[in-house]
C-alpha positions in Angstrom: -6.3 20.9 17.0 -5.3 18.2 19.5 -1.7 17.4 20.3 -2.0 14.0 18.7 -3.3 15.5 15.5 -0.5 18.1 15.5 2.1 15.4 16.1 0.7 13.2 13.3 0.7 16.2 10.9 4.3 17.0 11.8 5.2 13.3 11.3 3.5 13.3 7.9 5.5 16.3 6.7 8.7 14.8 7.9 7.9 11.4 6.4 6.8 12.8 3.1 10.2 14.6 2.8 12.1 11.5 3.9 10.2 9.3 1.3 10.9 11.8 -1.5 14.6 11.8 -0.7 14.6 8.0 -0.7 12.8 7.9 -4.0 15.0 10.4 -5.7 17.5 8.7 -8.0 16.1 5.3 -7.4 15.8 3.3 -10.5 14.8 0.0 -12.0 17.3 -2.0 -9.8 15.4 -1.0 -6.6 12.1 -1.7 -8.2 13.3 -5.1 -9.4 14.8 -6.0 -6.0 11.6 -4.9 -4.2 9.5 -6.9 -6.6 11.6 -10.0 -6.0 11.2 -9.8 -2.3 7.5 -9.1 -2.5 6.9 -12.0 -4.9 9.0 -14.3 -2.8 7.0 -13.4 0.3 3.6 -13.8 -1.5 4.4 -17.2 -3.1 2.2 -19.0 -0.6 -0.7 -16.7 -1.6 -0.5 -17.3 -5.3 -4.0 -17.9 -6.7 -5.6 -15.5 -4.2 -6.9 -12.1 -5.1 -4.0 -9.6 -4.5 -4.7 -5.8 -4.4 -1.7 -3.6 -5.3 -1.9 0.1 -6.0 -1.0 2.6 -8.7 1.8 4.7 -7.3 1.5 8.5 -6.8 4.0 11.1 -5.8 7.1 9.2 -4.5 5.5 5.9 -3.5 7.5 2.8 -4.2 6.2 1.3 -7.4 4.6 -2.2 -7.1 3.6 -2.6 -10.8 6.5 -5.0 -11.7 5.4 -7.4 -8.9 1.7 -6.8 -9.8 2.3 -7.7 -13.4 4.1 -10.9 -12.3 1.3 -11.8 -9.9 -1.3 -11.8 -12.8 0.2 -15.1 -13.9 -0.9 -16.6 -10.7 -4.3 -15.1 -9.9 -6.4 -12.0 -10.0 -4.8 -8.6 -9.2 -6.7 -5.5 -8.3 -6.2 -1.8 -7.7 -8.0 0.5 -5.2 -10.7 2.9 -6.3 -11.9 5.8 -4.0 -15.6 5.9 -4.5 -16.4 8.6 -2.0 -14.9 10.4 1.0 -14.7 8.5 4.3 -15.6 5.2 2.8 -13.7 1.9 2.3 -12.0 1.5 -1.0 -13.4 -0.6 -3.8 -11.0 -2.9 -5.7 -11.2 -3.4 -9.4 -9.5 -6.1 -11.4 -6.3 -5.0 -13.1 -3.9 -6.4 -15.7 -0.9 -4.6 -17.3 -3.0 -4.0 -20.4 -6.0 -2.6 -18.5 -7.1 0.8 -19.8 -6.6 3.3 -17.0 -8.0 6.7 -16.3 -7.3 9.4 -13.7 -9.0 8.7 -10.4 -9.1 10.7 -7.2 -5.9 12.0 -5.7 -4.0 11.4 -8.9 -4.0 7.6 -8.9 -4.9 5.8 -12.0 -8.0 3.5 -11.9 -9.4 1.0 -14.5 -11.6 2.7 -17.1 -14.1 -0.2 -16.7 -15.0 -1.5 -13.2 -14.7 -5.2 -12.5 -14.9 -5.3 -8.6 -13.2 -8.1 -6.7 -12.6 -8.7 -3.0 -8.9 -9.0 -2.1 -7.3 -11.6 0.2 -4.0 -9.8 0.2 -3.7 -6.0 0.2 -0.4 -4.3 -0.6 -0.4 -1.0 1.2 1.4 2.2 0.4 2.5 4.7 3.1 4.5 7.6 4.2 6.3 5.8 7.0 6.4 2.6 9.1 7.6 1.4 12.4 8.9 -2.0 13.6 5.6 -2.5 15.6 3.6 -3.1 12.3 2.1 0.4 12.1 2.1 2.7 9.1 1.7 6.4 8.7 -0.7 7.2 5.8 -1.9 10.4 4.3 -4.6 11.0 6.9 -7.7 10.1 4.9 -8.2 6.7 6.7 -9.0 4.9 3.5 -6.8 1.9 4.1 -7.7 1.8 7.8 -11.4 1.7 7.0 -10.9 -0.8 4.2 -8.8 -3.2 6.2 -11.2 -3.0 9.1 -14.2 -3.8 6.8 -12.4 -6.7 5.0 -11.1 -8.2 8.3 -14.6 -8.1 9.8 -15.6 -10.6 7.0 -12.5 -12.7 6.4 -8.8 -13.2 6.9 -6.9 -10.5 4.9 -3.2 -10.1 4.8 -2.0 -6.5 4.8 1.5 -6.1 3.4 3.1 -2.7 3.5 5.5 -1.6 0.7 8.0 1.1 1.4 11.6 2.2 1.0 13.8 1.1 4.0 14.5 4.8 4.6 10.8 5.3 5.4 11.2 3.7 8.7 10.3 6.1 11.5 10.6 5.0 15.1 8.1 7.4 16.7 4.8 8.6 15.3 1.3 8.7 16.9 -0.8 5.6 16.4 -4.6 5.7 16.9 -6.8 2.8 17.9 -8.4 3.0 14.4 -5.1 2.6 12.6 -5.1 -0.8 11.0 -1.9 -2.8 11.7 0.2 -4.4 9.0 0.9 -8.2 8.9 4.2 -7.7 7.1 6.3 -5.1 5.4 8.5 -5.3 2.3 11.3 -2.9 1.5 14.1 -3.1 -1.0 16.3 -4.7 1.6 14.1 -6.9 3.8 10.8 -8.6 4.6 9.5 -7.9 8.1 6.7 -9.9 9.6 4.7 -8.7 12.6 
C-alpha cells in the first residue's frame, strides 16, 4: 500500500470516530438548524433538480431540507447501480416507497431517473479548501466529474462542524465542493 493510501485510511478511521462523536446526542434542533441554513443557501436554486441523500451511519440527516425542497422543484436521491460507476439519481418525495439499497442506504422502490443541478454530498470530513474525505469508493467523485463534464453542477457538502479536519490527503481525482453547510455556518469555496 502506498503512503498516500495509508494516510487516507488513517484519516478515514479518525474522521469516522470524530463524526460519530459529533452525531451522538444530536437531536432535532441540530437537524432543523442545518436544514434552515441549507435551504437559505439553496434559495437561488429553487426549481432546479436537487439531489440529497438518505443518511447512513452517523451522517448528518438532510431529509428535513429535502422535504421542504420538494415544494420548489424535483428532489432526488443517489442509487449505486454497480461498483466503480457514477451514481444514478432517482426522484424522491417524503412519501416515496423506499427499499434497502447498497451500503445500507434507502433507495426508491421504483426508479424515476433525473439529472441533478445541485448535489448535496455526505462525507467523513472536510477542509477549508473545499475538499471532502469520503468513504473511499469514489462514487461522488466519479459522479461529479461526469455531471460537470456535461453541465454546471453545484456540489454542496453537508456535515457537522466537528467534521472539519485540517490535514488529509487529496488526490487529483477528488472532486472539489462548491460550498459546505454545517449546523453553524455556510462556507463557499
